[in-house]
C-alpha positions in Angstrom: -40.3 47.8 50.5 -40.5 50.3 53.5 -37.9 51.8 55.8 -39.3 50.1 58.8 -39.1 46.5 57.7 -41.4 44.2 59.6 -42.6 46.9 62.2 -45.1 48.6 59.6 -46.6 44.9 59.3 -46.8 44.5 62.6 -48.6 47.8 63.0 -50.8 46.6 60.3 -52.3 43.7 61.9 -52.8 45.3 65.0 -54.7 48.1 63.2 -57.2 45.2 61.6 -58.5 44.6 65.0 -58.5 48.1 66.7 -61.8 48.8 68.0 -61.5 52.2 66.6 -62.0 50.7 63.3 -65.7 50.0 63.9 -66.4 53.6 65.1 -66.9 56.6 63.2 -65.2 59.2 65.6 -61.8 59.0 64.7 -60.6 60.7 62.0 -58.0 58.1 60.7 -60.7 55.4 60.4 -63.3 57.2 58.1 -63.8 55.9 54.9 -62.3 57.0 51.7 -64.4 59.8 50.0 -63.8 62.2 47.0 -62.9 65.1 49.3 -60.2 63.3 51.0 -56.9 64.8 49.8 -55.4 61.7 48.7 -58.4 60.4 47.0 -56.4 61.4 43.3 -53.8 59.2 44.6 -55.9 56.4 45.3 -58.1 56.3 42.2 -54.6 57.0 40.0 -53.2 53.6 41.7 -56.3 52.1 41.3 -56.7 52.6 37.6 -53.3 51.4 37.0 -53.9 48.1 39.2 -56.8 47.2 37.0 -55.3 48.0 33.5 -52.2 46.0 34.5 -54.2 43.3 36.0 -56.2 42.9 32.6 -53.4 43.2 30.4 -50.8 41.1 31.8 -52.5 37.6 31.7 -49.8 35.5 33.6 -50.6 37.3 37.1 -51.6 34.8 39.5 -55.3 35.5 40.7 -54.2 35.2 44.3 -51.6 38.2 44.0 -54.4 40.3 42.3 -56.9 39.3 44.9 -54.4 40.3 47.8 -53.8 43.6 46.1 -57.3 44.2 45.6 -58.1 43.2 49.2 -55.6 46.4 50.3 -57.5 48.6 48.1 -60.7 47.7 49.7 -59.2 48.1 53.5 -57.7 51.5 52.3 -61.3 52.6 51.0 -63.0 51.2 54.0 -60.5 53.2 56.6 -57.9 55.8 55.6 -55.5 54.8 57.9 -54.6 51.5 55.9 -53.6 54.3 52.9 -50.1 53.7 53.3 -50.3 49.9 53.4 -52.7 50.1 50.1 -49.6 52.1 48.7 -47.2 49.6 49.3 -49.3 46.9 47.7 -50.3 48.7 44.8 -47.1 50.0 43.8 -45.5 46.7 44.3 -48.0 45.0 41.9 -47.8 47.9 39.3 -44.0 47.6 39.5 -43.7 44.1 39.4 -46.1 43.0 36.7 -46.6 46.3 34.5 -43.0 47.6 33.8 -43.1 46.1 30.2 -46.7 47.4 29.9 -45.7 50.8 30.9 -42.4 51.1 29.2 -43.8 49.8 25.8 -47.3 51.4 25.5 -47.7 54.1 28.3 -44.6 55.9 27.8 -45.0 56.2 24.0 -48.6 57.7 24.5 -47.6 60.0 27.1 -44.8 61.4 25.3 -47.0 61.9 21.9 -49.7 63.5 24.3 -47.2 65.6 26.4 -45.4 67.1 23.0 -48.5 68.1 21.7 -49.5 69.9 24.9 -45.9 71.5 24.9 -46.4 72.6 21.6 -49.8 74.6 22.1 -48.3 76.2 25.1 -45.4 77.7 23.1 -47.9 78.9 20.4 -50.0 80.5 23.0 -47.3 82.3 24.9 -45.5 83.2 21.8 -48.2 85.9 21.3 -48.3 89.2 23.4 -51.7 88.4 24.6 -50.6 84.9 26.1 -47.9 86.5 27.6 -49.8 88.9 29.1 -52.2 86.5 30.5 -49.4 84.3 32.0 -48.2 87.4 33.9 -51.5 88.4 35.0 -51.8 84.8 36.4 -48.7 84.7 38.1 -49.1 88.0 39.6 -52.7 86.7 40.9 -51.2 83.6 42.1 -48.5 85.8 44.3 -51.0 87.6 45.7 -53.5 85.0 46.7 -50.4 83.1 48.2 -49.4 85.9 50.2 -52.7 86.6 51.6 -52.9 83.3 52.7 -49.4 83.5 54.3 -50.5 86.5 55.9 -53.8 85.2 57.2 -51.6 82.0 58.7 -49.2 84.6 60.4 -52.1 86.2 62.2 -54.0 83.0 63.2 -51.7 80.4 63.4 -54.2 77.6 65.0 -57.9 77.1 63.5 -60.3 78.1 66.5 -62.6 75.6 65.4 -60.2 72.7 65.6 -57.6 73.9 68.4 -59.3 75.4 72.0 -56.2 77.8 71.9 -58.4 80.2 74.0 -59.7 77.9 76.0 -56.3 76.6 77.4 -55.2 79.8 77.7 -58.0 80.3 80.5 -56.9 77.1 81.9 -53.6 78.1 82.4 -54.2 81.7 83.2 -56.7 80.6 86.1 -54.2 77.9 87.1 -56.8 75.4 86.9 -55.8 71.8 89.0 -54.1 69.4 86.8 -54.4 66.5 85.2 -56.4 68.0 82.2 -58.6 65.7 80.6 -59.3 66.4 76.8 -61.1 64.5 73.7 -59.1 62.5 71.6 -58.8 65.3 68.8 -57.6 67.7 71.4 -55.2 65.5 73.2 -52.1 66.2 71.1 -52.5 69.9 71.1 -53.0 69.6 74.6 -49.6 67.9 75.0 -48.0 70.9 72.9 -49.5 73.3 75.5 -48.0 71.3 78.5 -44.5 71.1 76.9 -41.6 72.9 78.1 -39.1 74.8 75.5 -37.1 71.3 75.0 -40.5 69.6 73.9 -40.7 67.4 77.2 -44.0 66.7 78.7 -44.5 68.1 82.0 -47.8 66.4 82.9 -49.4 63.5 81.2 -52.7 63.4 79.1 -55.2 60.8 79.1 -55.4 60.3 75.6 -53.3 62.1 72.8 -55.1 60.6 69.4 -52.3 58.4 68.8 -54.3 55.0 68.2 -50.9 53.1 67.9 -50.5 53.4 71.7 -53.9 52.9 73.1 -54.8 49.5 74.6 -58.3 48.3 73.3 -59.5 48.4 76.9 -58.4 52.0 77.2 -60.3 52.9 73.8 -63.3 51.0 74.9 -63.4 53.0 78.2 -62.9 56.4 76.3 -65.7 55.5 73.9 -67.9 54.7 77.1 -67.3 58.3 78.5 -67.9 59.8 75.3 -71.0 58.5 74.4 -72.1 58.5 78.2 -72.9 54.8 78.0 -73.3 52.8 81.1 -69.7 52.9 83.1 -69.2 56.3 81.5 -67.4 57.3 85.1 -64.5 54.5 84.9 -62.1 56.6 82.1 -62.4 59.7 84.4 -62.1 57.7 87.8 -59.0 55.7 85.8 -57.4 59.0 85.1 -58.8 61.0 88.0 -58.1 64.7 86.2 -58.4 67.9 88.1 -60.0 69.6 85.1 -61.7 68.7 82.1 -61.8 70.4 78.7 -64.8 69.1 76.4 -66.7 70.1 73.4 -70.2 71.1 73.8 -71.2 70.2 70.1 -71.2 67.1 68.5 -72.3 63.2 69.1 -70.9 63.4 72.9 -73.5 64.1 75.8 -70.4 64.3 78.4 -70.7 68.1 78.8 -74.5 67.8 79.8 -73.9 64.6 82.1 -71.2 66.9 84.1 -73.4 69.4 84.1 -76.5 67.6 85.7 -74.1 65.8 87.7 -72.6 66.9 91.5 -69.2 66.0 91.0 -67.9 68.6 88.2 -69.2 72.6 88.0 -68.5 74.3 84.8 -66.3 77.2 84.9 -65.9 78.2 81.4 -68.9 78.0 79.1 -67.9 77.0 75.5 -71.2 78.1 74.1 -69.7 81.8 74.4 -66.8 81.3 72.1 -66.1 80.2 68.9 -63.9 77.1 69.9 -67.0 75.7 71.3 -65.1 73.8 74.5 -66.4 74.1 78.0 -64.3 73.8 81.2 -64.9 71.6 84.3 -63.4 71.3 87.6 -64.4 69.3 90.6 -67.1 70.9 92.7 -66.9 71.8 96.8 -69.1 70.6 99.0 -72.1 72.7 97.5 -72.3 72.6 93.7 -74.8 75.6 94.0 -72.1 77.7 95.8 -69.3 77.4 93.2 -68.8 80.1 90.9 -68.8 80.4 86.8 -66.1 82.2 85.1 -67.1 83.8 81.9 -64.1 83.4 79.5 -62.6 86.7 80.3 -62.3 85.3 83.5 -64.6 87.6 85.5 -67.2 85.6 87.7 -70.4 86.4 86.3 -73.3 83.9 86.6 -74.1 80.8 89.3 -73.8 83.1 92.4 -75.9 81.8 95.2 -78.3 83.9 96.9 -76.5 83.5 100.2 -73.6 85.4 98.9 -75.7 88.0 97.1 -77.6 88.8 100.4 -73.8 88.6 102.1 -72.8 91.2 99.4 -75.5 93.6 99.7 -75.1 93.5 103.9 -71.6 94.6 103.6 -72.1 97.5 101.4 -74.8 98.6 103.6 
């Protein structure tokens, strides 16, 4: 029932025990809500499942229970929606083929026939034809405006820290670069050559399929600032850290308050909201902070200020 054979079910069972399933930080493990783009498809499959289960009295209760369990998994975490689709469509096609052919198809044909007749009557008049042309022109204009907007700004700055990474590469900050789970995939894109070969590894890139439980737990400890939060950083040994200043993670504040990392890019000054940290020298107070434009501004020590004044004199 799928192009991957048994491999898709191996992935399914590995996801059942994934530690991210019991956290709320990873998007693919979020629960199904009405605002999710596939909610309509999920609702239609659920309705068809209920109708078939009620109409066909010959279906085994075990089969109904298993299919219902897949629906619950899809509602609990959207990561399981492909498995919900496989199970629900198999159930509907296997047990509801006669129902669809004998009851549903005649109803749809009757309803669609009436709808087509109504549309023909509306557009037969000049008013209806003018409304159709006007609506078509409006749709084309709106679509063109959207495409122009996408061409001017191909990345959402609230999602991808494009300018922040530009700052890192422009100033040739040391690698490897450590980022959060959401940014890892885009960071891989920016760290790849023209042929798509990754030039520098990343610590985490958003693919839960390749993350071991130990790796994921270490990341969560760092993300939330739990006991042992430095273990993930020590394992990866980054030269630069790019991290969001807002949200649930206190890592930016922990790095600022510590003595090992210095903030060289303030995410509070940008739309993206990502700060950049590099390892400090012997004296943190003597390190500079670079503005988003790359100009040294604040955090200049009193010693250097005095030295500069004496030099001018």
